[in-house]
C-alpha positions in Angstrom: 0.0 0.0 0.0 2.9 2.4 0.8 4.2 1.8 -2.8 0.8 2.8 -4.1 0.9 6.1 -2.3 4.5 7.1 -3.0 5.2 5.7 -6.5 4.3 8.3 -9.1 4.2 5.8 -11.9 1.7 3.6 -10.1 -0.5 6.7 -9.3 -0.5 7.6 -12.9 -1.6 4.1 -14.0 -4.3 4.0 -11.4 -5.6 7.4 -12.6 -5.7 6.1 -16.2 -7.6 2.9 -15.1 -10.1 4.9 -13.1 -10.7 7.3 -15.9 -11.9 4.4 -18.0 -14.0 2.5 -15.4 -15.4 5.4 -13.4 -17.7 8.3 -14.3 -14.9 10.8 -13.6 -13.4 10.8 -17.1 -11.1 13.8 -16.4 -9.4 12.1 -13.5 -6.3 11.2 -15.5 -5.8 14.7 -16.7 -6.1 16.1 -13.1 -3.6 13.6 -11.7 -1.2 14.1 -14.6 -1.5 17.9 -14.1 -0.7 17.6 -10.4 2.4 15.4 -11.1 3.6 17.9 -13.7 3.0 20.8 -11.3 5.0 18.9 -8.6 7.9 18.6 -11.0 7.6 22.3 -11.8 7.9 23.2 -8.1 10.9 20.9 -7.6 12.7 22.6 -10.5 13.4 19.3 -12.3 11.0 19.9 -15.1 12.7 23.2 -16.0 16.1 21.6 -16.0 15.0 18.7 -18.2 13.4 21.1 -20.7 16.5 23.2 -20.8 18.9 20.2 -21.2 16.7 18.8 -24.1 15.8 21.9 -26.0 15.9 20.4 -29.5 13.7 17.3 -28.8 11.3 19.5 -26.9 11.1 22.0 -29.8 10.4 19.2 -32.2 7.7 17.7 -30.0 6.2 21.2 -29.6 6.0 21.5 -33.4 4.2 18.1 -33.6 1.8 19.2 -30.9 1.1 22.4 -32.8 0.5 20.8 -36.2 -1.5 17.8 -35.0 -3.5 19.4 -32.3 -4.0 23.0 -33.3 -3.3 23.8 -37.0 -5.3 20.8 -38.3 -7.5 19.9 -35.4 -10.4 17.7 -36.5 -11.9 17.8 -33.1 -12.3 20.6 -30.6 -9.0 22.5 -30.1 -9.1 22.1 -26.4 -9.5 18.4 -26.5 -6.9 17.9 -29.2 -4.3 20.0 -27.3 -5.0 18.4 -24.0 -4.7 14.9 -25.4 -1.5 15.3 -27.4 0.1 17.3 -24.6 -0.7 14.4 -22.3 1.3 12.0 -24.5 4.2 14.5 -24.3 4.1 14.9 -20.5 3.9 11.1 -20.0 7.2 10.8 -21.8 8.6 13.8 -19.9 7.6 12.5 -16.5 9.0 9.1 -17.3 12.3 10.7 -18.3 12.4 12.6 -15.0 11.6 9.6 -12.9 14.1 7.4 -14.8 16.8 10.0 -14.2 16.0 10.7 -10.5 14.7 7.4 -9.1 16.7 4.2 -8.3 16.3 0.6 -9.5 14.1 -0.2 -6.4 11.6 2.5 -7.4 11.3 1.3 -11.0 11.1 -2.4 -10.0 8.4 -1.6 -7.4 6.4 0.3 -10.1 6.6 -2.6 -12.6 5.6 -5.2 -9.9 2.7 -3.0 -8.8 1.6 -3.0 -12.4 1.7 -6.8 -12.4 -0.3 -6.9 -9.1 -3.0 -4.6 -10.6 -3.4 -6.9 -13.6 -3.6 -10.0 -11.4 -6.3 -8.3 -9.3 -8.1 -7.4 -12.5 -8.0 -11.0 -13.6 -9.4 -12.3 -10.3 -12.0 -9.5 -10.2 -13.2 -10.3 -13.7 -13.3 -14.1 -12.9 -15.7 -13.4 -10.1 -17.7 -10.8 -11.9 -18.2 -12.5 -15.3 -17.9 -16.2 -14.6 -19.3 -16.5 -11.1 -21.8 -13.6 -11.0 -22.5 -13.4 -14.7 -22.2 -9.6 -14.9 -20.1 -7.1 -16.8 -19.2 -3.5 -16.0 -20.7 -1.5 -18.8 -23.1 1.4 -19.2 -23.8 3.3 -22.4 -20.5 2.3 -23.9 -18.4 3.6 -21.0 -17.2 1.6 -18.0 -18.3 2.3 -14.5 -18.5 0.6 -11.1 -22.0 2.1 -10.7 -23.9 -0.2 -13.0 -23.6 -3.7 -14.4 -25.4 -5.7 -17.0 -26.3 -9.4 -16.7 -24.6 -11.8 -19.1 -26.9 -14.7 -20.1 -24.1 -17.1 -20.8 -20.7 -15.9 -19.5 -18.9 -18.7 -21.2 -19.7 -17.2 -24.6 -18.2 -13.8 -23.8 -14.6 -12.7 -23.8 -13.1 -11.7 -20.5 -12.9 -7.9 -20.5 -14.6 -6.2 -17.6 -11.8 -4.5 -15.8 -10.0 -3.0 -18.8 -13.1 -2.6 -20.9 -11.9 -4.4 -24.0 -10.6 -8.0 -24.5 -7.7 -6.8 -26.6 -6.6 -4.2 -24.1 -7.0 -6.8 -21.3 -5.0 -9.3 -23.2 -2.2 -6.8 -23.7 -2.1 -6.0 -20.0 -1.9 -9.7 -19.2 1.0 -10.2 -21.6 2.8 -7.2 -20.0 2.2 -8.7 -16.5 3.5 -12.1 -17.6 6.8 -10.6 -18.7 7.2 -8.5 -15.5 6.2 -11.5 -13.3 8.7 -13.8 -15.1 11.6 -11.4 -15.1 11.3 -9.5 -11.8 9.4 -11.7 -9.3 12.0 -13.2 -6.9 9.6 -15.5 -5.0 9.4 -18.9 -6.8 5.9 -19.7 -5.5 4.4 -16.3 -6.3 5.9 -16.5 -9.8 4.2 -19.8 -10.4 0.9 -18.8 -8.9 0.6 -15.5 -10.7 1.7 -17.2 -14.0 -1.2 -19.6 -13.7 -3.8 -16.9 -13.0 -2.5 -14.7 -15.8 -2.4 -17.4 -18.4 -5.8 -18.7 -17.6 -7.2 -15.2 -17.9 -5.3 -14.6 -21.1 -7.0 -17.7 -22.5 -10.4 -16.5 -21.5 -10.0 -13.1 -23.1 -10.0 -15.0 -26.5 -7.6 -12.3 -27.7 -5.8 -13.6 -30.8 -3.4 -10.7 -30.9 -2.4 -11.2 -27.2 -1.8 -14.9 -27.9 0.4 -14.1 -30.9 2.4 -11.5 -28.9 3.0 -13.7 -25.9 4.1 -16.6 -28.2 6.5 -14.3 -30.0 7.8 -12.9 -26.7 8.5 -16.4 -25.4 10.3 -17.4 -28.6 12.5 -14.3 -28.5 13.3 -15.0 -24.9 14.2 -18.7 -25.6 16.4 -17.7 -28.6 18.4 -15.3 -26.4 18.6 -17.9 -23.6 20.0 -20.5 -26.1 22.9 -18.1 -26.7 23.5 -17.9 -23.0 24.2 -21.2 -21.3 24.0 -19.7 -17.8 20.2 -19.7 -17.4 18.1 -20.1 -14.3 16.4 -23.4 -13.9 13.7 -21.8 -11.8 12.9 -19.4 -14.6 12.6 -22.3 -17.0 10.3 -24.1 -14.5 8.2 -20.9 -14.0 7.8 -20.7 -17.8 7.0 -24.3 -18.6 4.9 -25.4 -15.5 1.9 -23.1 -16.0 1.9 -23.8 -19.8 1.9 -27.6 -19.2 -0.8 -27.4 -16.5 -3.0 -25.3 -18.7 -2.4 -27.6 -21.7 -3.4 -30.7 -19.7 -6.4 -29.0 -18.1 -7.8 -27.6 -21.4 -7.2 -30.8 -23.3 -9.0 -32.8 -20.6 -11.8 -30.3 -20.2 -12.7 -29.1 -23.7 -9.8 -29.4 -26.0 -7.3 -26.6 -26.1 -6.3 -26.9 -29.7 -10.0 -26.8 -30.8 -10.6 -23.8 -28.6 -7.7 -21.8 -29.9 -8.1 -23.0 -33.5 -11.7 -22.0 -33.5 -10.7 -18.4 -32.7 -8.4 -18.2 -35.7 -10.9 -20.1 -37.8 -13.4 -17.3 -37.2 -11.2 -15.0 -39.2 -13.0 -16.2 -42.4 -16.4 -15.1 -41.2 -15.6 -12.6 -38.3 -17.3 -9.3 -39.0 -14.6 -7.4 -36.9 -11.9 -8.8 -39.2 -13.9 -7.7 -42.2 -14.4 -4.3 -40.7 -10.7 -4.0 -39.8 -9.4 -4.9 -43.2 -12.0 -2.6 -44.9 -11.1 0.2 -42.5 -7.4 -0.2 -43.2 -7.8 0.0 -47.0 -10.2 2.9 -46.7 -7.9 5.0 -44.4 -4.9 4.3 -46.7 -6.9 5.5 -49.7 -8.0 8.6 -47.8 -4.5 9.4 -46.7 -2.9 9.0 -50.1 -5.6 11.3 -51.6 -4.4 14.2 -49.4 -0.7 14.7 -50.2 -0.8 18.1 -48.5 -1.2 16.4 -45.2 1.4 13.6 -45.6 3.9 15.5 -43.5 1.8 16.9 -40.7 -1.2 14.6 -40.7 -4.9 15.6 -40.5 -5.1 16.3 -36.8 -6.0 14.4 -33.6 -9.2 12.4 -34.0 -9.4 12.8 -37.7 -9.2 9.0 -38.4 -12.3 8.4 -36.4 -14.2 11.2 -38.1 -13.1 9.9 -41.4 -14.4 6.4 -40.6 -17.7 7.7 -39.5 -18.2 9.1 -43.0 -18.4 5.6 -44.4 -19.9 2.2 -43.7 -17.2 -0.2 -44.6 -18.9 -3.1 -42.9 -20.6 -1.7 -39.8 -22.5 1.5 -39.8 -21.2 4.0 -37.2 -17.9 2.1 -36.7 -15.4 4.8 -35.7 -12.0 3.2 -35.3 -9.3 2.2 -37.8 -8.3 -0.8 -35.6 -4.6 -0.3 -36.5 -2.7 2.2 -34.3 0.1 2.8 -36.8 -2.4 3.8 -39.6 -4.3 6.0 -37.2 -1.1 7.6 -36.1 0.1 8.1 -39.7 -3.3 9.6 -40.7 -3.6 11.9 -37.7 0.1 12.9 -37.1 1.6 12.4 -40.5 5.1 11.2 -41.3 6.5 13.8 -38.8 4.5 12.2 -36.0 5.1 8.5 -36.8 8.9 9.1 -37.4 9.1 10.8 -34.1 7.3 7.9 -32.5 9.7 5.4 -34.2 12.8 7.4 -33.1 11.5 7.4 -29.5 11.1 3.7 -29.5 14.4 3.1 -31.2 16.2 5.4 -28.8 14.7 3.6 -25.8 15.7 0.2 -27.2 19.3 1.3 -27.9 19.6 2.8 -24.4 18.1 -0.4 -22.8 20.4 -2.8 -24.6 23.5 -0.7 -24.1 23.0 -0.7 -20.4 23.1 -4.5 -20.2 20.6 -4.1 -17.2 17.7 -6.5 -17.0 15.4 -3.9 -15.5 16.0 -1.6 -18.6 15.3 -4.5 -20.9 12.0 -5.3 -19.1 11.0 -1.6 -19.5 11.8 -1.8 -23.3 9.9 -5.2 -23.5 6.8 -3.6 -22.0 7.1 -0.7 -24.5 7.4 -3.2 -27.4 4.3 -5.2 -26.3 2.3 -2.0 -26.2 3.7 -1.1 -29.6 3.0 -4.6 -31.1 -0.6 -4.3 -30.1 -0.9 -1.3 -32.4 -1.0 -3.8 -35.3 -4.3 -5.2 -34.1 -6.0 -2.3 -32.4 -6.1 1.5 -32.2 -5.1 2.1 -28.6 -4.2 5.7 -28.5 -7.7 6.4 -27.2 -7.2 3.9 -24.3 -5.3 5.7 -21.6 -3.9 2.7 -19.8 -1.7 1.2 -22.6 -0.9 4.7 -23.9 0.4 5.8 -20.5 2.4 2.6 -20.1 3.9 2.9 -23.6 5.1 6.5 -23.3 6.1 6.4 -19.6 8.2 3.3 -20.0 10.0 4.8 -23.0 10.6 7.9 -21.0 11.9 5.8 -18.0 14.4 4.0 -20.3 15.7 7.2 -21.8 15.9 8.9 -18.3 17.9 6.0 -16.9 20.3 6.2 -19.9 20.7 9.9 -19.4 21.5 9.3 -15.7 24.1 6.7 -16.5 25.7 9.0 -19.1 25.8 11.9 -16.6 27.4 9.7 -13.9 30.0 8.6 -16.4 30.8 12.2 -17.4 31.0 13.3 -13.7 33.4 10.5 -12.8 35.8 11.7 -15.5 38.5 9.7 -17.3 40.7 7.3 -15.5 44.3 8.5 -15.4 47.0 5.9 -15.5 50.1 7.0 -13.6 53.5 5.9 -14.5 
């Protein structure tokens, strides 16, 4: 509980979650503003802005073009949203530079704990009680609707959407596997998380988790000094789940049916139709290739057509939405942010930095399957973890410069 009250990263994540599932939609902006104001009072924000004048100037230009000059929604909403992305990166950079490894590790483990709680909460709510937290398209603790047959539904209550829930579970699995020191807790949490991941029926999350496991095993094959407990923690839950599902209903049939639905799944038809439509719309406006069409423009564009479902307002591909709204300037800046965070993480040869970058990559990979810039939880995690990785790299560079060269005396 003390970590929850003192860890700014955890506070920011909780604010993002509560902004989705509570009636107070502006809670995240209030908390973000208070954290930024706290850094202004401490003087750290001014120092970071001064030391990074060029990146800040470039980011300011992107904010101007995407949120003001070509705003397709209200100017206030556009400016507030895009500035929030910027300040998430900035706060992450400050915390990465000022905080120690214990603070960062505690923040990531708390994120894992939140996801485990969300899994258990959704188990009880959807499977046991047969209810879901939803009211008029927004999520709230105040009302629930009854599910006639919970087994037919995808587990999604706490984070609102099965794809977002699945992504959060994959992030929690990586954090649990890499940072949890207790062997029993690691095994127990792995079982809870993987069962929940299966029940989300999120194909994209299954693909990303499988890819993450393969990447990890490839790197482990190059390093003979691996931990047998890590290997046990990885294989035991998978074997248990495999045996259980084969005995109960047939795991391969269950998973295979989800991928078999692609041939007739209306969401897949909508997604592919939306992607082709948004590409055509973008290419037909060469004037906006550089700066984009403004925040929210992809949704407004999609509302002008009925590709498959009338009133469908998402591109369902975060990279295309980013390209359409922020142009090549925005998507290149995003790519440079991720690449810089990755280079900094691998140069440090620190496992904690590599976990931070892995979390960023998982959020980024989900962009291929879903447009998540409107979902505050994964957006905050993506930008804040990139900022943390860059801030930690800056702190290491500063310490190296302050230590000075080593003089060899005769």
